[in-house]
N, C-alpha and C positions, 0 to 999 in steps of 0.2 A: 565361551565368554566373548571372544572377538566377534563371532557371528552375530550375537545379540547386540553387541556394541555397534557393529556396522549397521544393523537394522535401525538402531536408535539414531545414528548419524543421518541416515537417509530420511528418517521421519522428520527430524528437526530442519534439515535442509529443504525438504519439500514444504514444510509449514512456512518457512521463510520465503520461498519462491511464491507460494500462494498469496501470502500477505503482501509481498511487494508487487505482485500482479494486480491485486485489488487497488493498491495505492496508485500504480501507473495508470490503470484504467480510469480511475476517478480524475486524475490529473488531465488525462486526455479529454475526457468529457468536459471538464472546466475550460480547457483551451478551445475546443470546438464551439461550445456555447458562447464563450467570450468573443471568438472570431465572428460568429453570427450576430452578436450584439453590435459589434462595431461596423459590420459590413451591410447586413441586410435586415436587421430586426425593425419591424414597424415601430414608429414612435409610441403608439398607444400600448405597446407590449413591453417596452423597455424596462419599466418598473418591475414587472413580474419576472423578467429574465434576470435582472440584477438581484432580486431576492433569491432566485433559484441558484445563481452562481454563489451567492453568499452562503446559502445552505450547504451546497456541495463543498465549498472551501472549509466550512466549519467541520463537516464530516471528515474531510481530508486531514485537517489539523488534529482532530481527535485520534484518527488512525495512526498518524505519524508520531504522536506523543503518548500513546497509551502504554500502560505498564505491560500489557500483553505483548505488544511489539518489542518492547525492551527485553522481556523474557525470551521471546522467540530468537531475537538477535543474540542474546547472551548464550543460550543453549546451542545455537547453531555454531557460534564461534568456538565455544568450549569443546563440543564434540568434533568439530572439524579439526581443531588443534590436536586433539587426542588421536584422531585418525592419522594424522601426519607423523605422529610419534611411532606408530606401528609400521 
């Protein structure tokens, strides 16, 4: 039973890491593109870059507030807490 439980713990922790990496990567892209917009973006392309940043920020918001992320967090915390009991 404990071995199966340990496997479940690792699965939820790994899902959490993957999801948080996706969020981090998206935040990094937004920051880099935002820097480019401020520093070196040609004036005639600024509107397109602003739309791109808006689209990426919308995706980031959806990732951070999704019920899937909430479930992943809840399960990771629950199983991590159970692991510390044993």
